[in-house]
C-alpha positions as CSV (number, residue, x, y, z in Angstrom):
1,M,68.5,30.6,-42.9
2,S,67.9,34.0,-42.5
3,R,68.0,35.3,-39.0
4,T,64.2,36.2,-39.1
5,S,63.3,32.3,-40.3
6,T,65.9,31.1,-37.3
7,Y,63.5,33.1,-34.8
8,L,60.6,31.9,-36.3
9,V,61.4,28.5,-36.2
10,V,62.2,28.4,-32.3
11,F,59.5,30.4,-31.8
12,N,56.8,28.2,-33.5
13,G,58.8,24.9,-32.4
14,G,58.2,26.5,-28.9
15,I,54.7,26.9,-29.4
16,C,54.6,23.3,-30.7
17,G,56.6,21.7,-27.2
18,F,54.6,23.8,-25.0
19,F,51.3,22.7,-26.4
20,I,52.2,19.4,-26.5
21,I,54.0,18.9,-23.2
22,R,50.9,20.7,-22.0
23,S,48.8,18.4,-23.5
24,F,49.9,14.5,-22.9
25,F,52.5,15.1,-20.2
26,L,50.7,17.4,-17.7
27,G,47.1,17.4,-19.4
28,H,46.0,16.0,-15.8
29,F,47.0,19.0,-14.4
30,F,44.8,20.9,-16.4
31,T,41.4,19.5,-16.5
32,D,39.1,22.0,-15.4
33,S,40.6,24.6,-17.9
34,R,39.8,23.0,-20.6
35,T,37.3,24.4,-22.6
36,I,35.6,24.1,-27.0
37,R,37.5,28.2,-27.7
38,N,40.7,26.7,-26.0
39,D,40.9,23.7,-27.7
40,V,40.4,25.3,-31.2
41,V,43.0,28.2,-30.6
42,Q,45.8,25.6,-29.4
43,G,44.5,23.8,-32.4
44,I,45.1,26.9,-34.6
45,L,48.0,27.6,-33.0
46,I,49.6,24.3,-33.1
47,G,48.7,23.9,-37.1
48,F,50.4,26.7,-37.8
49,A,53.4,26.5,-36.3
50,L,53.8,22.7,-37.4
51,A,53.4,23.8,-41.3
52,F,55.6,26.3,-41.2
53,V,58.0,24.7,-39.1
54,T,57.7,21.7,-41.6
55,A,58.0,23.8,-44.6
56,Q,61.3,25.3,-43.4
57,I,63.0,21.9,-43.4
58,Y,61.4,20.8,-46.3
59,A,63.0,24.0,-48.2
60,R,66.4,22.8,-46.6
61,V,66.0,19.6,-48.1
62,K,65.0,20.3,-51.4
63,A,67.1,23.1,-51.7
64,T,70.8,22.7,-53.4
65,K,73.2,24.9,-52.2
66,V,77.2,25.1,-54.3
67,N,80.0,27.3,-53.6
68,G,77.5,29.4,-51.2
69,W,74.6,29.8,-53.8
70,I,71.3,28.3,-52.8
71,T,68.7,27.2,-55.7
72,M,65.5,25.2,-56.5
73,F,64.7,22.9,-59.1
74,G,61.0,22.8,-59.9
75,L,59.8,26.2,-58.9
76,G,56.8,27.1,-60.6
77,E,55.5,24.1,-61.7
78,P,52.2,23.5,-61.9
79,G,52.2,20.0,-60.7
80,N,53.7,21.2,-57.4
81,S,52.4,20.0,-54.4
82,M,51.2,22.7,-52.0
83,L,54.1,22.1,-49.2
84,L,56.4,21.7,-52.2
85,R,55.4,25.2,-53.2
86,A,55.1,26.2,-49.6
87,A,59.0,25.1,-49.3
88,H,59.7,27.0,-52.5
89,A,58.0,30.2,-50.8
90,Q,60.2,30.1,-48.0
91,L,63.8,30.1,-49.9
92,F,62.1,32.4,-53.0
93,P,59.5,34.3,-51.7
94,G,56.8,36.6,-54.4
95,P,56.3,35.2,-58.5
96,V,58.4,32.9,-59.7
97,N,58.3,31.3,-63.4
98,I,58.8,27.8,-64.4
99,P,62.3,26.6,-65.0
100,Q,62.4,26.7,-68.5
101,E,61.3,30.6,-68.3
102,A,64.0,31.4,-65.7
103,M,66.2,29.5,-62.8
104,Y,66.7,31.6,-59.9
105,W,70.1,31.3,-57.5
106,W,70.8,34.0,-54.8
107,A,73.8,34.1,-52.1
108,N,74.6,36.1,-48.8
109,I,77.9,34.3,-48.2
110,D,80.9,33.7,-50.3
111,G,82.2,30.4,-51.5
112,A,84.3,30.3,-47.8
113,G,81.0,30.4,-45.8
114,H,81.4,34.2,-44.7
115,T,78.5,36.8,-44.4
116,L,79.3,39.2,-47.7
117,S,79.9,42.6,-46.9
118,G,81.0,46.2,-47.7
119,Q,83.5,46.2,-45.9
120,H,85.4,43.8,-48.2
121,D,86.2,43.3,-51.6
122,Y,85.2,40.4,-54.0
123,I,85.8,39.2,-57.5
124,M,83.0,36.4,-58.9
125,H,85.4,34.8,-61.7
126,F,83.6,33.2,-65.0
127,P,86.0,31.1,-66.9
128,P,86.1,31.1,-70.6
129,G,82.7,30.1,-72.3
130,G,81.3,30.0,-68.4
131,L,78.8,32.5,-68.3
132,P,75.6,31.2,-67.4
133,P,74.1,29.1,-70.8
134,N,70.6,30.7,-71.5
135,N,68.4,31.8,-74.9
136,G,67.0,35.3,-73.2
137,F,69.7,36.9,-70.3
138,W,70.9,36.2,-67.8
139,S,71.4,39.1,-64.3
140,L,73.3,39.7,-61.2
141,T,71.7,41.7,-58.6
142,M,72.8,43.1,-55.6
143,G,70.6,44.1,-52.5
144,N,71.6,45.2,-48.9
145,A,70.7,43.2,-46.3
146,K,66.8,43.7,-46.5
147,N,67.1,42.9,-50.2
148,R,66.7,46.4,-51.1
149,F,68.5,48.3,-53.4
150,V,71.0,51.0,-52.1
151,A,72.5,54.3,-54.2
152,N,75.3,54.4,-55.2
153,P,77.6,56.9,-57.2
154,I,77.0,55.1,-60.7
155,N,73.3,54.4,-60.4
156,R,74.0,50.4,-60.9
157,Y,72.3,47.7,-59.6
158,S,72.9,44.6,-61.6
159,V,75.0,43.6,-64.2
160,S,74.4,41.4,-67.1
161,D,75.3,40.5,-70.5
162,R,73.8,43.2,-71.6
163,T,75.5,45.9,-69.4
164,G,78.6,46.0,-71.4
165,L,80.9,43.5,-68.9
166,V,84.6,43.4,-70.5
167,P,86.0,40.1,-70.9
168,N,90.0,39.6,-69.8
169,A,92.4,38.1,-72.9
170,D,91.6,34.7,-72.1
171,G,87.8,35.2,-72.2
172,S,87.0,34.9,-68.6
173,V,85.1,37.9,-67.5
174,D,85.6,38.8,-63.5
175,I,82.8,40.9,-61.8
176,Y,84.1,43.3,-58.9
177,L,82.0,43.6,-55.8
178,Q,82.8,45.8,-53.6
179,N,81.7,49.5,-52.2
180,A,84.7,51.5,-53.4
181,A,85.3,51.4,-57.3
182,P,88.0,49.2,-59.2
183,A,90.2,51.2,-61.0
184,G,90.2,49.8,-64.3
185,H,87.8,47.6,-64.1
186,E,84.5,49.8,-64.1
187,S,82.9,48.6,-66.4
188,N,83.0,45.4,-64.5
189,W,81.9,46.7,-61.0
190,L,78.8,45.8,-59.4
191,P,78.6,48.5,-56.2
192,A,78.4,46.9,-52.7
193,P,76.6,48.8,-49.9
194,S,79.0,49.8,-46.9
195,G,77.3,46.4,-45.1
196,K,76.6,43.2,-45.7
197,F,74.4,42.4,-48.7
198,I,72.6,39.8,-50.5
199,L,73.3,38.8,-54.7
200,W,70.9,37.4,-56.9
201,L,71.7,35.7,-60.1
202,R,68.8,35.3,-62.5
203,V,69.2,33.4,-65.6
204,Y,65.9,33.6,-68.4
205,M,65.3,30.4,-70.9
206,P,68.4,28.6,-69.1
207,G,70.1,26.3,-71.1
208,A,70.3,22.5,-70.8
209,A,73.0,22.3,-68.6
210,I,71.4,24.7,-65.9
211,L,68.1,22.7,-66.2
212,H,70.0,19.2,-65.8
213,G,72.0,21.0,-62.4
214,E,75.3,20.6,-65.0
215,Y,76.0,24.0,-64.1
216,T,77.6,25.5,-61.6
217,V,77.9,29.2,-60.3
218,P,81.2,30.2,-59.2
219,P,82.0,31.1,-55.8
220,V,81.8,34.8,-54.8
221,V,86.1,35.2,-53.6
222,E,87.0,37.5,-51.5
223,V,90.5,39.7,-52.1
224,S,92.7,41.3,-50.0
């Protein structure tokens, strides 16, 4: 959960708590101040707060988190309920495709649970045959803590199966996530900002292993 979402949950929870306590436990102290206008305002505030908190909780229930990566299955499907759509929007805002067209993962922590930061160097290691299976393409994109692109010396903001990644001798692929260029591995370098950052992995027309939940995105590993 982002810091902003945490603050909003606490704030909205406080609103709910205040009005519930005021109405059910302290109501006899405020009988003279009750008006239709006040009741309507309270109802709107409580309704909004409860809806937001419920969507946040449901989003955490429906999310799948492995190796520091978060994804949700069923995004964009026409038959989704209003609550499920609201839950999806908490973690994946903006337009999304149905799973058969695209799957999405994001991470702001490494495999050990530490916040991603350009102050450290990381490697994302795909074993032989372990790149995301797809019938379209995949891409790994980086943004700063606000999910915005940050200028870098080579104007590179994503790497993919179309950017000329160089495999290792055994067929595995390492992607270098760091602020300074990795000597000898520039083709596999995704430049990081100096501060915190977020990663997005998108797979278009994903393979059956992804759709069935059998594919695991490898962790982002900090290197010394």
